[in-house]
Backbone as CSV, one residue per row, in Angstrom:
resi,resn,N_x,N_y,N_z,CA_x,CA_y,CA_z,C_x,C_y,C_z
1,MET,-8.000,-5.420,-14.192,-9.249,-4.861,-13.717,-10.316,-5.104,-14.779
2,ASN,-11.523,-5.256,-14.323,-12.591,-5.365,-15.297,-13.047,-3.963,-15.681
3,SER,-14.196,-3.819,-16.300,-14.620,-2.513,-16.803,-15.078,-1.562,-15.704
4,SER,-15.251,-2.023,-14.483,-15.643,-1.131,-13.397,-14.415,-0.411,-12.852
5,THR,-14.658,0.445,-11.916,-13.570,1.207,-11.308,-13.316,0.675,-9.907
6,PRO,-12.072,0.285,-9.618,-11.783,-0.166,-8.253,-11.915,0.999,-7.281
7,ARG,-12.067,0.668,-6.017,-12.205,1.674,-4.966,-11.414,1.247,-3.749
8,LEU,-11.031,2.234,-2.954,-10.477,1.970,-1.628,-11.601,2.170,-0.640
9,VAL,-11.790,1.200,0.242,-12.844,1.289,1.252,-12.250,0.931,2.607
10,PRO,-12.819,1.463,3.679,-12.335,1.078,5.015,-12.482,-0.419,5.244
11,VAL,-11.637,-0.943,6.101,-11.768,-2.334,6.534,-12.857,-2.346,7.597
12,THR,-13.872,-3.167,7.371,-15.050,-3.216,8.236,-15.291,-4.648,8.696
13,PRO,-16.204,-4.840,9.638,-16.550,-6.214,10.015,-17.044,-7.035,8.818
14,GLU,-17.665,-6.369,7.842,-18.208,-7.079,6.688,-17.115,-7.577,5.726
15,ASN,-16.004,-6.855,5.625,-14.972,-7.282,4.678,-13.690,-7.773,5.363
16,PHE,-13.674,-7.776,6.682,-12.487,-8.154,7.438,-11.936,-9.521,7.042
17,GLU,-12.783,-10.529,6.974,-12.325,-11.886,6.641,-11.718,-11.929,5.238
18,ALA,-12.358,-11.266,4.281,-11.832,-11.258,2.907,-10.500,-10.525,2.841
19,VAL,-10.367,-9.442,3.589,-9.106,-8.693,3.615,-8.005,-9.570,4.223
20,CYS,-8.302,-10.235,5.315,-7.307,-11.094,5.970,-6.959,-12.326,5.138
21,ALA,-7.823,-12.697,4.207,-7.586,-13.881,3.373,-6.679,-13.589,2.176
22,ILE,-6.271,-12.340,1.981,-5.405,-11.995,0.850,-4.098,-12.765,0.968
23,ARG,-3.739,-13.435,-0.109,-2.498,-14.203,-0.151,-1.700,-13.787,-1.378
24,LEU,-0.414,-13.572,-1.175,0.505,-13.225,-2.252,1.012,-14.498,-2.915
25,HIS,1.758,-14.331,-4.011,2.472,-15.474,-4.577,3.482,-15.953,-3.536
26,PRO,3.713,-17.237,-3.436,4.660,-17.741,-2.427,6.034,-17.066,-2.485
27,HIS,6.516,-16.714,-3.686,7.834,-16.081,-3.792,7.830,-14.625,-3.326
28,GLN,6.661,-14.078,-2.978,6.563,-12.694,-2.498,6.340,-12.610,-0.989
29,GLU,5.986,-13.703,-0.368,5.576,-13.662,1.033,6.665,-13.134,1.967
30,HIS,7.923,-13.326,1.626,9.012,-12.839,2.477,9.254,-11.335,2.316
31,LEU,8.582,-10.720,1.351,8.821,-9.307,1.052,7.869,-8.343,1.761
32,VAL,6.711,-8.813,2.152,5.709,-7.926,2.759,4.970,-8.687,3.859
33,SER,4.687,-7.977,4.929,3.989,-8.597,6.064,2.553,-8.932,5.688
34,PRO,1.990,-9.927,6.344,0.587,-10.280,6.103,-0.344,-9.136,6.513
35,VAL,-1.503,-9.128,5.919,-2.493,-8.092,6.200,-2.838,-8.039,7.686
36,LEU,-2.928,-9.183,8.323,-3.290,-9.204,9.741,-2.300,-8.386,10.579
37,LYS,-1.009,-8.491,10.280,-0.020,-7.682,10.993,-0.249,-6.206,10.706
38,SER,-0.555,-5.866,9.466,-0.832,-4.469,9.115,-2.019,-3.927,9.895
39,LEU,-3.062,-4.729,10.032,-4.236,-4.271,10.772,-3.916,-4.092,12.251
40,ALA,-3.067,-4.944,12.798,-2.636,-4.760,14.189,-1.835,-3.470,14.318
41,GLU,-0.954,-3.205,13.369,-0.186,-1.951,13.401,-1.098,-0.746,13.241
42,ALA,-2.122,-0.873,12.414,-3.082,0.229,12.246,-3.782,0.530,13.562
43,TYR,-4.058,-0.487,14.323,-4.677,-0.305,15.633,-3.716,0.424,16.579
44,VAL,-2.474,-0.001,16.583,-1.481,0.574,17.490,-1.110,1.999,17.097
45,TYR,-0.999,2.254,15.793,-0.593,3.573,15.288,-1.778,4.303,14.669
46,GLY,-2.928,4.176,15.273,-4.188,4.653,14.722,-4.202,6.002,14.045
47,ALA,-3.618,7.017,14.644,-3.694,8.358,14.078,-2.897,8.486,12.787
48,SER,-1.874,7.673,12.618,-0.997,7.775,11.448,-1.315,6.761,10.356
49,ALA,-1.997,5.680,10.703,-2.236,4.590,9.759,-3.582,4.754,9.060
50,TRP,-3.610,4.378,7.803,-4.817,4.473,6.976,-4.985,3.171,6.203
51,PRO,-5.553,2.126,6.834,-5.729,0.835,6.151,-6.980,0.845,5.278
52,ARG,-6.846,0.305,4.054,-7.975,0.272,3.132,-7.979,-1.029,2.342
53,ALA,-9.169,-1.564,2.158,-9.359,-2.685,1.249,-9.459,-2.121,-0.165
54,ILE,-8.895,-2.844,-1.107,-9.046,-2.498,-2.516,-10.126,-3.425,-3.054
55,VAL,-11.219,-2.862,-3.522,-12.345,-3.660,-3.997,-12.651,-3.320,-5.448
56,ASP,-13.226,-4.285,-6.132,-13.682,-4.095,-7.503,-14.904,-4.975,-7.710
57,ARG,-15.646,-4.676,-8.729,-16.825,-5.487,-9.051,-16.426,-6.632,-9.973
58,ARG,-16.912,-7.804,-9.639,-16.723,-8.958,-10.515,-17.686,-8.845,-11.689
59,ASP,-17.510,-9.705,-12.658,-18.393,-9.704,-13.829,-19.854,-9.945,-13.455
60,ASP,-20.078,-10.664,-12.340,-21.452,-10.933,-11.914,-22.043,-9.778,-11.097
61,GLY,-21.262,-8.689,-10.916,-21.753,-7.514,-10.213,-21.435,-7.486,-8.732
62,ALA,-20.998,-8.602,-8.180,-20.654,-8.640,-6.756,-19.328,-7.920,-6.532
63,GLU,-19.206,-7.286,-5.375,-17.962,-6.608,-5.034,-16.991,-7.615,-4.418
64,GLU,-15.722,-7.503,-4.796,-14.709,-8.453,-4.359,-13.486,-7.697,-3.836
65,VAL,-12.924,-8.170,-2.727,-11.670,-7.624,-2.214,-10.545,-8.210,-3.059
66,VAL,-9.751,-7.328,-3.668,-8.659,-7.776,-4.534,-7.290,-7.459,-3.941
67,GLY,-7.284,-6.631,-2.903,-6.011,-6.264,-2.293,-6.204,-5.412,-1.062
68,PHE,-5.077,-4.949,-0.541,-5.045,-4.160,0.685,-3.908,-3.152,0.556
69,VAL,-4.166,-1.945,0.979,-3.118,-0.930,1.043,-3.244,-0.223,2.384
70,MET,-2.109,0.105,2.963,-2.116,0.904,4.180,-1.141,2.060,3.975
71,ALA,-1.668,3.257,4.128,-0.845,4.451,4.028,-0.467,4.905,5.429
72,PHE,0.536,5.764,5.479,0.878,6.458,6.725,0.864,7.944,6.416
73,PHE,0.390,8.724,7.381,0.274,10.159,7.196,1.025,10.905,8.283
74,ASP,1.850,11.831,7.844,2.481,12.805,8.725,3.205,12.178,9.912
75,ILE,4.089,11.245,9.621,4.865,10.639,10.701,6.224,11.316,10.799
76,SER,6.791,11.271,11.971,8.150,11.751,12.189,9.098,10.688,11.658
77,TRP,9.877,11.042,10.644,10.741,10.073,9.968,12.061,9.935,10.713
78,GLY,12.389,8.743,11.088,13.667,8.475,11.743,13.851,9.217,13.046
79,GLY,12.736,9.559,13.703,12.820,10.267,14.977,13.054,11.756,14.850
80,ASP,13.114,12.278,13.622,13.341,13.709,13.401,11.984,14.410,13.338
81,ALA,11.656,15.178,14.360,10.361,15.852,14.437,10.160,16.840,13.293
82,ASN,11.228,17.309,12.674,11.120,18.264,11.569,10.997,17.587,10.210
83,ASP,11.173,16.280,10.155,11.061,15.533,8.907,9.785,14.708,8.981
84,ARG,8.682,15.271,8.500,7.371,14.624,8.541,7.075,14.051,7.161
85,ARG,6.652,12.800,7.120,6.421,12.141,5.844,5.101,11.380,5.818
86,SER,4.629,11.173,4.604,3.442,10.357,4.338,3.767,9.437,3.176
87,GLY,3.095,8.292,3.125,3.355,7.380,2.018,2.645,6.057,2.163
88,ILE,3.179,5.073,1.470,2.607,3.734,1.461,3.373,2.876,2.448
89,TRP,2.641,2.335,3.403,3.227,1.472,4.427,3.221,0.029,3.942
90,ARG,2.088,-0.416,3.403,1.959,-1.790,2.904,1.109,-1.798,1.646
91,LEU,1.417,-2.721,0.786,0.597,-2.959,-0.397,0.594,-4.459,-0.653
92,ASN,-0.570,-5.055,-0.562,-0.749,-6.488,-0.790,-1.844,-6.657,-1.842
93,ILE,-1.480,-7.163,-3.001,-2.467,-7.503,-4.029,-2.517,-9.024,-4.087
94,SER,-3.725,-9.572,-3.990,-3.836,-11.031,-3.970,-3.239,-11.613,-5.249
95,ALA,-2.635,-12.772,-5.112,-1.909,-13.409,-6.216,-2.761,-13.496,-7.479
96,GLU,-4.013,-13.871,-7.326,-4.860,-14.062,-8.514,-5.285,-12.755,-9.175
97,HIS,-5.035,-11.622,-8.520,-5.409,-10.326,-9.092,-4.206,-9.475,-9.499
98,GLN,-3.011,-10.001,-9.335,-1.829,-9.235,-9.721,-1.742,-9.120,-11.236
99,GLY,-1.117,-8.030,-11.676,-0.953,-7.798,-13.103,-2.165,-7.201,-13.778
100,ARG,-3.137,-6.753,-13.007,-4.376,-6.187,-13.560,-4.524,-4.692,-13.270
101,GLY,-3.483,-4.077,-12.712,-3.531,-2.634,-12.476,-3.986,-2.218,-11.089
102,TYR,-4.295,-3.160,-10.221,-4.775,-2.795,-8.888,-3.692,-2.137,-8.040
103,GLY,-2.454,-2.589,-8.160,-1.362,-1.964,-7.420,-1.160,-0.523,-7.861
104,ARG,-1.138,-0.293,-9.173,-1.002,1.079,-9.694,-2.143,1.944,-9.202
105,PHE,-3.368,1.400,-9.264,-4.520,2.147,-8.777,-4.341,2.539,-7.313
106,ALA,-3.927,1.587,-6.474,-3.790,1.859,-5.039,-2.729,2.921,-4.770
107,VAL,-1.595,2.837,-5.468,-0.540,3.831,-5.274,-1.059,5.212,-5.670
108,ARG,-1.729,5.299,-6.800,-2.264,6.598,-7.245,-3.322,7.129,-6.277
109,ALA,-4.161,6.245,-5.759,-5.206,6.672,-4.821,-4.596,7.197,-3.526
110,VAL,-3.556,6.519,-3.031,-2.875,6.998,-1.825,-2.197,8.329,-2.116
111,ALA,-1.564,8.465,-3.267,-0.919,9.731,-3.631,-1.941,10.868,-3.661
112,GLU,-3.123,10.601,-4.193,-4.179,11.628,-4.214,-4.628,11.994,-2.801
113,GLU,-4.728,11.016,-1.939,-5.113,11.277,-0.543,-4.059,12.152,0.132
114,ILE,-2.790,11.830,-0.082,-1.701,12.628,0.502,-1.740,14.044,-0.050
115,ARG,-1.921,14.173,-1.356,-2.014,15.499,-1.976,-3.184,16.282,-1.389
116,GLY,-4.310,15.614,-1.195,-5.488,16.263,-0.618,-5.260,16.751,0.802
117,LEU,-4.310,16.131,1.501,-3.969,16.553,2.859,-2.851,17.594,2.864
118,GLY,-2.446,18.049,1.685,-1.419,19.075,1.589,-0.010,18.542,1.383
119,GLY,0.132,17.239,1.231,1.455,16.658,1.037,1.993,16.913,-0.361
120,THR,3.296,16.971,-0.472,3.935,17.205,-1.769,4.784,16.022,-2.223
121,ARG,4.925,15.020,-1.369,5.704,13.830,-1.694,5.070,12.612,-1.029
122,ALA,5.203,11.476,-1.702,4.785,10.197,-1.124,6.018,9.309,-1.045
123,TYR,6.149,8.594,0.049,7.294,7.711,0.279,6.837,6.263,0.316
124,VAL,7.768,5.382,0.028,7.541,3.946,0.139,8.901,3.302,0.380
125,SER,8.882,2.146,0.998,10.134,1.399,1.164,9.876,-0.047,0.773
126,TRP,10.961,-0.734,0.377,10.837,-2.123,-0.042,12.121,-2.865,0.262
127,ASN,11.978,-4.168,0.371,13.117,-5.044,0.601,13.888,-5.235,-0.709
128,PRO,15.210,-5.066,-0.678,16.015,-5.273,-1.890,16.396,-6.747,-2.039
129,ALA,15.420,-7.565,-2.343,15.632,-9.009,-2.428,15.118,-9.514,-3.776
130,GLU,15.297,-10.799,-4.003,14.763,-11.391,-5.219,13.250,-11.188,-5.265
131,HIS,12.726,-10.862,-6.423,11.300,-10.585,-6.643,10.862,-9.279,-5.979
132,THR,11.792,-8.377,-5.724,11.482,-7.100,-5.095,10.455,-6.307,-5.912
133,PRO,9.653,-5.490,-5.248,8.733,-4.625,-5.988,9.415,-3.351,-6.517
134,GLU,10.729,-3.271,-6.402,11.438,-2.061,-6.840,11.091,-1.662,-8.277
135,PRO,11.111,-2.560,-9.265,10.762,-2.127,-10.626,9.344,-1.562,-10.726
136,PHE,8.430,-2.119,-9.954,7.055,-1.612,-9.931,7.032,-0.166,-9.452
137,TYR,7.654,0.103,-8.303,7.633,1.462,-7.753,8.410,2.441,-8.628
138,LEU,9.566,2.043,-9.123,10.329,2.933,-10.000,9.552,3.213,-11.280
139,GLY,8.832,2.223,-11.782,8.011,2.406,-12.975,6.859,3.372,-12.772
140,LEU,6.456,3.573,-11.532,5.390,4.530,-11.216,5.938,5.932,-10.952
141,GLY,7.252,6.088,-11.031,7.843,7.413,-10.861,8.564,7.639,-9.557
142,PHE,8.583,6.651,-8.671,9.359,6.783,-7.443,10.841,6.793,-7.805
143,THR,11.621,7.526,-7.054,13.079,7.503,-7.201,13.687,7.165,-5.853
144,LEU,14.821,6.514,-5.890,15.512,6.158,-4.655,16.030,7.412,-3.964
145,THR,15.851,7.466,-2.649,16.350,8.615,-1.883,17.791,8.400,-1.435
146,GLY,18.259,7.165,-1.463,19.573,6.828,-0.929,19.518,6.464,0.542
147,GLU,18.346,6.564,1.134,18.151,6.231,2.553,17.760,4.761,2.694
148,LEU,17.924,4.273,3.899,17.395,2.973,4.271,16.448,3.163,5.449
149,SER,15.386,2.383,5.455,14.497,2.299,6.601,14.679,0.881,7.129
150,GLY,15.505,0.744,8.144,15.937,-0.586,8.556,16.817,-1.127,7.450
151,THR,16.371,-2.221,6.827,17.118,-2.785,5.697,16.444,-2.485,4.358
152,GLN,15.372,-1.713,4.384,14.612,-1.445,3.169,15.069,-0.164,2.472
153,ARG,15.066,-0.204,1.152,15.342,0.988,0.350,14.125,1.906,0.424
154,VAL,14.384,3.207,0.361,13.319,4.209,0.431,13.198,4.905,-0.911
155,GLY,11.979,5.029,-1.379,11.696,5.757,-2.603,10.744,6.901,-2.332
156,VAL,10.816,7.929,-3.187,9.956,9.108,-3.043,9.321,9.429,-4.394
157,LEU,8.083,9.865,-4.346,7.335,10.263,-5.531,6.898,11.707,-5.337
158,PRO,7.380,12.640,-6.170,6.893,14.015,-6.067,5.420,14.067,-6.461
159,LEU,4.641,14.823,-5.706,3.213,14.964,-6.013,2.959,16.338,-6.593
């Protein structure tokens, strides 16, 4: 990140193309769905999905989309109406902006949003494959729950 503070902003007609243009490193593409699929899911699951562009100011002062995060709020987990969860659904940081703290920022921002809504835990899941984001999430304080969501490992972060 540069000296400015990144922000989460809604996906709008003005930033839609830049958000959809986010590309991961080729070795990561099999681990997370493209942003376009996330935006389609946000449309379908509107009440539960919270898609946001991650933006920061470039050195020239212009605002730039550096990533995308989509949270989920208060969903019924595994069909259990009594197990309601919130967390990170998708996190895509463009290849050229990785390693600059934008992913950490996005996770913390989503955690704050969940806390502000009264949540006490944030969940995330990831594919247990080569180049997995597992070390990233565990390094932020997530712990494995022992559950699987499909084939993905589930982690939880106490808030």
